[in-house]
N, C-alpha and C positions, 0 to 999 in steps of 0.2 A: 824472960825478958816474952813481951808477948806479941808475936810476928803483926802488925798493923794487916795486911792484907789479910791474912785469916780472919782476924777480928773481922773487920768489912765484911767477908763475906761470910759469915756467922749469925752479921747485922739483915745483912740484906733475907736471911732465908729467913730469918722469926719474923723479918715483916712481912713475907710471903703466907706464912705463917699464921699469925696474929691477927694478921687483917681476914684474912681467910677463915678465922674462928668469928671474927667479930659478925663475919657476913655472913655467915652462919648461924648463928643466937637468934642477930634483926627475923632475917626468915622462915625460920620456925618460930619466932611471935608472931608473927603476922603471913596468914596465907594468902596467898596471890603477888605477895612481894617480891621483884625477885633485884636483883642487882650487882654493878662489877664496878672495880676500880682497878687502875691504871697508875703508874711514878716513871718518869722519869729523871733520870738523878744524872748530872753528868753527861745527858745524849746518849741513854743506856736505859731499855726498860729493865726497870728492877722489881715490880709488880705489877703483875695480872693477874687478879684474879675475877673470881664471881659464885651465884649461890643465889639458892629460888629457883622459884617458880614467872614464868615466861608467860603465865595468864592467869585468869584468877580463880581458876578452879583447882589453881593448885598441877596442872593435867603436864604444864610442859617447861620442861625445867629452865634454866640462863646456859649458855653457851656460852667459849668463849668470844664467839661471831653473831651473837645474837645485838639485834641494835636495837634503843630507848628512843624514844621522842625525846627529842636536848629538853624542848623549851625554852625559856631565854637562854640554855646554856647558845642556844643554836648563835646567839647577836656576835657571842666572840669570832665566828664564822663568820662570815653577813662582815663583819670589819675589819680580819685578815685575809680577807678577799679584795673589801677595799685599799689597805695601804699595798698591798700588792698592785694595782691601778697606780696608784701614787710614783708609786715606787720604777714601775714601766714608765713614766709624765703620761700616761693618757688621764689621770684624774689631778685636781690640783683643790687640797686643802680650801683654799682662799677663795674657789671661785666657787660660781652666784653655781646652783642646782637649774635655774633656769637660760645658763649657757649652752647648757649638754642638753636642757631640755624644757624648747620655750614655752609648752601650754602649761608646766607646773607655775608659771611664776606671773598667775590668774589669783585674785582675791586677795592680794600681798602682800605673794610672798614671791619678787619680782629679786627681792633681797640677800632668800635666802643665802646662804654657803654650806657647804660640805660638811667642814669642821662645825657647824651649830646645828648639826642633821648629826654630827658623831656626836656630840656631847649637849643630846637633850635640847637642847636652848632653843633647838628651831620657834619654839610655842604651836606645835599641828598634835598635841598628842590627841585627840580625837577620832573615835572610828562612827560611824553615821548610825544615825536612830538603829538604821533597818539593816544591819548588818546581820549573814547566819554561817552559817559554814561553807553553804555551798558558794557566798556570795566569795569566800576569802581563798575562794580557791581557782577563782577565776582570774587571770593575772588586768586581760586586758580593761576588764571593769573595775577593777584596785587602784590598776596606772588613770582613771577616770575621777574613782573615787579623793586621790591623791591630789590630782586637779581642781577640784569644787573643795577642799581645804580653808579654811578663812584662822592667821594666828590668834588662837589666844591670849597672846599677853605679849606686845613688841617683839620680834626673832636678836637673840642672845645677850636678854637682859634675868631673865631667870630659866632652871632649868631645869625641868619635869619629865619622865618615864614617858618615851616613845614609848608604849610596849609595842602594839599593832604594825603603828605607819613607818616607826623609823626600815621595819624593812624590803617593804613595798619604792619607799622614798630610795634610800641608798642603792639597791637591787635595777628600777627601771632609771639610774643616775647611771651606774658602770654601764649596762646594756647600753645604752645613745651611744657612750664618750668610747663603748670598747667595740659592739658590734656582734655582740655575743650573748646567746641569752645570759641571765646569772647565774642562775642553776650549771650550767654547761665552765661558765667564768670559774666556779669552787672547784667541777672535778678538773679541766685545765689546769686551773692555774696551783690549787692546795691536794687535789685529793692525786692526779698525779704524777707528780711530784715526788711525793712522799711513799707510794706503793699502799695506797687506804683505799683506794678504787672501791675498790666491797665493801668498804670498811664505810661508809661519812659518805649522806648523800643529800642534796638539798633533790628531795621529787623523783619519791624513790621505783626503782628500779617492778619490775614485776619480778623477780627473782630475788629481789629482796623481803619482798612482799613474808615470804614462810619462814624466815627469819626474824622479825619487828616483835616485840613486847608487846603484849599487852595493856596499856591503860587501867590502870580501879583504886578504889578508896572513895575517900572523899573533896567534894567537889567542895572550891575555894566557894566562904557568904558571900556573895556578891548582889546574887540578888537582895540580900535584906537588909543591905548599902542605905540608908538615903542619897534620896535622886540628886543631891543636890555634889557628890562628891564627885572628882574627876576621876577618880580610879572605877567609877560607877563607867566611865564614858570612854574609856580606854582601851577595860577588858571588856566590854559589855557580857552581861547572864548569857545571850546568847553565844558566846564563846569560850563557856569555860570548861577547860578538860573534866573528866567524867560526868559530868550533869547535859553531854554532847556526848552521845556516845558513841556519833561521828567521828573523832580523835581517836578511834575504832579501824579507820574502814579507807579500803586501800585506794579510794579515790582518793583520800583525803591523807596519805602518804604520799601516793603519787604528785600529789600538786607541790606549788612552787611555794611555802607562806614566809619569804627568807625569815622573819624576827622569833618565830614558837614553833616551827618543823625537819628543821634538818633534826636525821635520824642516823647517828650512828652508835660506835661501841666506846667502854671509855677509853682502851689503846687504842682507835684514832683518834680523837679527840687534848686525849694526852700529847702525844705524838707530835697535831699539829700547835699547840703548842708550847713542846720539846725544838720544836724548829725553829721560832721564836727568838731564841736565848743561846749561851752560850756559843759552841758552836754544832750550835743546832741537831740533826741526825745523822748517824752517819757522814757527817761533814757535811751534812747540807742544810743552807739556811733558807727558808722562804721571801724574809724579808734582812737588811742589810742592817748595820746595829742605830745607822744614825736615823731609818725611819720606823725603829725603838719605842728608844729615846721620845722622838714627839711625841709616838701612840701614846706608849703606860708617862706624861708630862702632866703634872695636875692642871686638870683645865677649867673645874670648875669644881667647890670643896663652900656645904651647904646644905638643909633644907632640900630637897623634894617637894617642889609644887603639887605632883602629884602622889606618892607613894608618902611622904610628909618625915622622910627622916632623915638621919644623916648619911649624907655621900659627897663619894671623891671619885672623880671621873676625865679617863682621861679621854683619847679621841675611843670613844664604840668599846672601852673599856671599863669597866671598873675597876676602881683598884683599893688598894690595902687599906685598912685605917684596922684603928684600935680594938682590937679580940673582933676580928674577923674571922672567916673560914680559911681566908690566907697566910692564915698566920700573924696577923696583923704588917707587914712589909710596908711600904708607903712604893715601893717598885712592884710587889708583887702587880700583876696584871689579869684579867677572866673577864668570866660572865658566867652569875648562877643562875638555877632552875625550879620552877616549880616542884616539888617534893624533896626536895632534897637535894638537890647536883650542885655539879659545881666542875669547871675548867677555868684551868688558873696557870701563870707561869711563874716562878722565884727565884729572876733573874738573880738574883744574893745568892744564892743555892742553888746555882742551876738547878732548877730540881722543877717539871712539871707534870700537874695533877687531870686528874678526872675522874668523881664521882655519877655513874648514872646511878637510876632507876625507875620504877613503875607506876612506885605505891603511893597512893597520894595524900598526906595527910597533912591534916591539921596545926600549930601548933608546935611542934616535936621539937622549938626552941634545942634545948642541949643535946640532948638526942638524934637527932640529924641526922642520917646518911653522912651524910658529908662534912659534917662538925667532926662526926666519930673519926672515920676513917683518917682521915687531913688531919689532925694531931696527935692521930695513931703515927702515918706516917714519917710528924715530923721528929716527933720523941723517939724513934727508931734510927731514924737518918739526925741523931745528936740536935737536933734543928732547934 
């Protein structure tokens, strides 16, 4: 009879080997591509592998401590910080943003609630037409821009991807309620308790810059989209990765653009999600079960007004749906990022996964790194 413990250990060894082989194959086919993948299962780190290049020329190898700009995976970190402040009693989901930040209430926004921002139903996804990379790294200037916004639909009636505005609205609200900068809140409330201070940053330190993976590849062809498409106003061409090399600038990494420029290792991102489910990581949970139950309960299901695709949303997290990268589990929650990145937790299987990369590709589909890795992880863990 097979010893179950030996069988489990063999499966975990196979998982490490096979995911590493997969990342090696992906990197070999694409010069300049670098990858990290990590997974926690029942609070234990069972996968931490990396491969490929941290620069476009293929001269610098990805290491375990290489930092990736996480694109919209950043939103999962932002949302977690908000939930922690709710747990601490500093914020409330159904309180108006203008309660904490009076100036925000201008131009028809006085009744918008924290819950509506978290569910992308606030009706204020559009960026200023003149926004550029320098403007979005100026926190005070962007706070003023958020105050000028006017809803393009009645708040609470529709959901549409607040691709960039999500971060400043939530970040400034948190700062007003708490007194610390949002970057400091992330470090104090997420990174320090989990021991990942040097592996996850909103506003990277000078020390971290030498470990940054360079973004390269193909730009999303937003410039060629019709001018009347909402998505083109949500993520204007002047702000698209690859097309704008400033994404690789130290001054951009050092700034706080919460919705898209959190930098981290895959292990750190997976650790954060693991700390939200089951017994947490080494017995440490950032959020109590009742708060996660609220955060990953269904708040919106339907067609996104901006992305024009079916979506299921909790509070600040995307929720699992059939055929998705999170295994189609309805209670799975997390956020994906441009290029084939993902960070998520699956409470039903006590699993937390992160896949990060630096090479942008359009139209990967089923060959996207996050899907290939997450499918393999679930297969090897018998899920």
